[in-house]
TORKOL-4160 file (C-alpha; in steps of 0.2 Angstrom, whole numbers, padded with zeros to 4 digits, m for minus):
141
<pt num="1" X="0000" Y="0000" Z="0000"/>
<pt num="2" X="0015" Y="0012" Z="0003"/>
<pt num="3" X="0021" Y="0012" Z="m0015"/>
<pt num="4" X="0004" Y="0017" Z="m0020"/>
<pt num="5" X="0004" Y="0032" Z="m0008"/>
<pt num="6" X="0021" Y="0037" Z="m0014"/>
<pt num="7" X="0016" Y="0036" Z="m0032"/>
<pt num="8" X="0000" Y="0046" Z="m0029"/>
<pt num="9" X="0010" Y="0060" Z="m0019"/>
<pt num="10" X="0022" Y="0061" Z="m0034"/>
<pt num="11" X="0008" Y="0063" Z="m0046"/>
<pt num="12" X="0001" Y="0077" Z="m0036"/>
<pt num="13" X="0018" Y="0086" Z="m0034"/>
<pt num="14" X="0021" Y="0085" Z="m0053"/>
<pt num="15" X="0006" Y="0095" Z="m0057"/>
<pt num="16" X="0012" Y="0109" Z="m0046"/>
<pt num="17" X="0026" Y="0114" Z="m0058"/>
<pt num="18" X="0015" Y="0126" Z="m0070"/>
<pt num="19" X="0026" Y="0138" Z="m0080"/>
<pt num="20" X="0019" Y="0155" Z="m0083"/>
<pt num="21" X="0010" Y="0156" Z="m0100"/>
<pt num="22" X="0015" Y="0174" Z="m0104"/>
<pt num="23" X="0033" Y="0177" Z="m0099"/>
<pt num="24" X="0033" Y="0195" Z="m0106"/>
<pt num="25" X="0019" Y="0200" Z="m0095"/>
<pt num="26" X="0027" Y="0192" Z="m0080"/>
<pt num="27" X="0043" Y="0202" Z="m0083"/>
<pt num="28" X="0033" Y="0218" Z="m0085"/>
<pt num="29" X="0024" Y="0214" Z="m0068"/>
<pt num="30" X="0040" Y="0211" Z="m0059"/>
<pt num="31" X="0048" Y="0227" Z="m0066"/>
<pt num="32" X="0033" Y="0237" Z="m0060"/>
<pt num="33" X="0034" Y="0229" Z="m0043"/>
<pt num="34" X="0052" Y="0232" Z="m0041"/>
<pt num="35" X="0050" Y="0250" Z="m0045"/>
<pt num="36" X="0036" Y="0252" Z="m0034"/>
<pt num="37" X="0045" Y="0244" Z="m0020"/>
<pt num="38" X="0060" Y="0256" Z="m0023"/>
<pt num="39" X="0048" Y="0271" Z="m0022"/>
<pt num="40" X="0041" Y="0264" Z="m0006"/>
<pt num="41" X="0059" Y="0262" Z="0001"/>
<pt num="42" X="0063" Y="0279" Z="m0003"/>
<pt num="43" X="0048" Y="0286" Z="0005"/>
<pt num="44" X="0052" Y="0275" Z="0020"/>
<pt num="45" X="0069" Y="0283" Z="0021"/>
<pt num="46" X="0062" Y="0301" Z="0023"/>
<pt num="47" X="0061" Y="0306" Z="0041"/>
<pt num="48" X="0046" Y="0313" Z="0049"/>
<pt num="49" X="0052" Y="0329" Z="0057"/>
<pt num="50" X="0040" Y="0342" Z="0066"/>
<pt num="51" X="0039" Y="0358" Z="0056"/>
<pt num="52" X="0042" Y="0368" Z="0072"/>
<pt num="53" X="0057" Y="0358" Z="0078"/>
<pt num="54" X="0068" Y="0368" Z="0090"/>
<pt num="55" X="0086" Y="0368" Z="0084"/>
<pt num="56" X="0092" Y="0381" Z="0097"/>
<pt num="57" X="0102" Y="0369" Z="0107"/>
<pt num="58" X="0112" Y="0362" Z="0092"/>
<pt num="59" X="0117" Y="0379" Z="0083"/>
<pt num="60" X="0133" Y="0388" Z="0087"/>
<pt num="61" X="0128" Y="0406" Z="0084"/>
<pt num="62" X="0142" Y="0419" Z="0082"/>
<pt num="63" X="0143" Y="0434" Z="0094"/>
<pt num="64" X="0156" Y="0446" Z="0098"/>
<pt num="65" X="0160" Y="0439" Z="0115"/>
<pt num="66" X="0162" Y="0421" Z="0110"/>
<pt num="67" X="0171" Y="0424" Z="0093"/>
<pt num="68" X="0179" Y="0441" Z="0093"/>
<pt num="69" X="0190" Y="0437" Z="0078"/>
<pt num="70" X="0177" Y="0430" Z="0067"/>
<pt num="71" X="0165" Y="0443" Z="0072"/>
<pt num="72" X="0177" Y="0457" Z="0067"/>
<pt num="73" X="0182" Y="0448" Z="0051"/>
<pt num="74" X="0164" Y="0446" Z="0045"/>
<pt num="75" X="0155" Y="0461" Z="0052"/>
<pt num="76" X="0138" Y="0463" Z="0061"/>
<pt num="77" X="0127" Y="0461" Z="0045"/>
<pt num="78" X="0136" Y="0445" Z="0039"/>
<pt num="79" X="0135" Y="0437" Z="0057"/>
<pt num="80" X="0117" Y="0441" Z="0059"/>
<pt num="81" X="0113" Y="0434" Z="0042"/>
<pt num="82" X="0123" Y="0418" Z="0045"/>
<pt num="83" X="0116" Y="0416" Z="0062"/>
<pt num="84" X="0098" Y="0416" Z="0055"/>
<pt num="85" X="0103" Y="0402" Z="0043"/>
<pt num="86" X="0109" Y="0390" Z="0056"/>
<pt num="87" X="0092" Y="0383" Z="0060"/>
<pt num="88" X="0089" Y="0380" Z="0042"/>
<pt num="89" X="0105" Y="0371" Z="0040"/>
<pt num="90" X="0101" Y="0360" Z="0055"/>
<pt num="91" X="0084" Y="0356" Z="0047"/>
<pt num="92" X="0092" Y="0352" Z="0030"/>
<pt num="93" X="0104" Y="0340" Z="0039"/>
<pt num="94" X="0091" Y="0332" Z="0049"/>
<pt num="95" X="0081" Y="0328" Z="0034"/>
<pt num="96" X="0095" Y="0318" Z="0027"/>
<pt num="97" X="0093" Y="0299" Z="0030"/>
<pt num="98" X="0112" Y="0298" Z="0033"/>
<pt num="99" X="0110" Y="0309" Z="0049"/>
<pt num="100" X="0102" Y="0300" Z="0063"/>
<pt num="101" X="0101" Y="0316" Z="0074"/>
<pt num="102" X="0109" Y="0333" Z="0072"/>
<pt num="103" X="0121" Y="0336" Z="0087"/>
<pt num="104" X="0130" Y="0352" Z="0081"/>
<pt num="105" X="0129" Y="0365" Z="0067"/>
<pt num="106" X="0141" Y="0379" Z="0064"/>
<pt num="107" X="0148" Y="0391" Z="0051"/>
<pt num="108" X="0164" Y="0383" Z="0043"/>
<pt num="109" X="0179" Y="0395" Z="0045"/>
<pt num="110" X="0189" Y="0384" Z="0033"/>
<pt num="111" X="0177" Y="0384" Z="0018"/>
<pt num="112" X="0166" Y="0397" Z="0009"/>
<pt num="113" X="0166" Y="0415" Z="0009"/>
<pt num="114" X="0152" Y="0421" Z="0021"/>
<pt num="115" X="0155" Y="0439" Z="0018"/>
<pt num="116" X="0151" Y="0437" Z="m0001"/>
<pt num="117" X="0136" Y="0427" Z="0001"/>
<pt num="118" X="0145" Y="0410" Z="m0001"/>
<pt num="119" X="0144" Y="0404" Z="0017"/>
<pt num="120" X="0147" Y="0385" Z="0020"/>
<pt num="121" X="0141" Y="0377" Z="0036"/>
<pt num="122" X="0143" Y="0360" Z="0044"/>
<pt num="123" X="0132" Y="0349" Z="0053"/>
<pt num="124" X="0138" Y="0335" Z="0064"/>
<pt num="125" X="0127" Y="0321" Z="0068"/>
<pt num="126" X="0126" Y="0309" Z="0083"/>
<pt num="127" X="0131" Y="0294" Z="0072"/>
<pt num="128" X="0147" Y="0303" Z="0066"/>
<pt num="129" X="0141" Y="0309" Z="0049"/>
<pt num="130" X="0146" Y="0327" Z="0044"/>
<pt num="131" X="0137" Y="0336" Z="0031"/>
<pt num="132" X="0143" Y="0352" Z="0023"/>
<pt num="133" X="0129" Y="0364" Z="0017"/>
<pt num="134" X="0132" Y="0380" Z="0007"/>
<pt num="135" X="0121" Y="0395" Z="0006"/>
<pt num="136" X="0115" Y="0391" Z="m0011"/>
<pt num="137" X="0109" Y="0374" Z="m0006"/>
<pt num="138" X="0098" Y="0383" Z="0007"/>
<pt num="139" X="0091" Y="0396" Z="m0005"/>
<pt num="140" X="0087" Y="0382" Z="m0018"/>
<pt num="141" X="0073" Y="0375" Z="m0006"/>
């Protein structure tokens, strides 16, 4: 009786190997699914950040007492302009999936030319990622 059960089982399993009839349609459907899943993954990477998130604890504002040399070099108007941009820099870095959480944002004194509207800022993240953001990138948004 066992040989008949095995034979019946093999017959049932052999009927399970049905090949797709329209391979072009299958390829197209798989391509659609893979692009849809890529779009879903990209959307999943975007972080949900409150619109009014407070970055005041992570921005390093320039003032005459803390940075007298930089303040004298840039002047009051440039310092005020760059200080106003610091929260925007923090926000932009925070939106980057590579940055887990913004730890510190400051004006780079080694890159850019803040006096001529070409300031470069850096944002340090808790995970060690550092992003450089220039003034043009901020005005593009």
